[in-house]
N, C-alpha and C positions, 0 to 999 in steps of 0.2 A: 399492341394496343398502346395508344398514347394516354398519358395521365396529366390532367390539369389539377394542380392543387390550388384551389381558389379559396381556401379556408380563411385567408387574411384579406379577402377582397369584398367589396360591396357589390350590389346587384349589377351596376354598370361595369365594374371590373371583371365580373364573371363572364358577361356577354362579350366583352372585348377579347377575353382569352379564347372563347369559343370561336369567334370570328377569325382569329389568327390561325386556327388549325382547320378551318372549314374545308380547304382543298384536300387535306388528308382524309377527312370524313367522306368527301365525295368519291375518293378513290377506293372506298370500301373498308377503310380502317375504322375501328371503333375507338371512341374517346371516352375515357373514364374521367368524370369530373367530381371533385370533392368540394362541397360547399357547406357552409354553416348557416343554419336557420331556414325556416319555412319560406320566407320571402325569396331567398336565393334559389331554393328548390323550385318554386313556382316559376321564377324567371327562366330557369334552364328548360323546364318543360314547355313553357310558352314559346321560347326561342326555337326549340326543336319543331314544334307544330308549324310555326310561321315559315320556317326555312325548309320544310319538307323532310325533316329528320324524325327519328323516333327514339324515345327513351326505352331501351330494351330491358334494362334491369335497374332496380333502385333498392338500395339498402340504407338503413338508418342505424346509427350508433350514437345515441344521445341526441345532441343537436347537429351532428354531422351527417350529411347525406352523401352517398356515393351513387352517382347516376352514370349509366353506360349509354352513350348516344351513338347511333349509327344512321346510315342512309337507308331510306325505305326501299 
């Protein structure tokens, strides 16, 4: 499983990081993404829906979200 620590990134930076590993997700690998704040969480979920991926798991620890994204 790949891990993207985007806790220091804004919304655009989070999506850029997901786009960089998109081929790995297409090959069946799962990607765990760490983001801070609800706006970043919403952006990851929206990106997944638009691109044909699914957020399989989501955990929250304070303002940090851990989202696991995979191919449908």
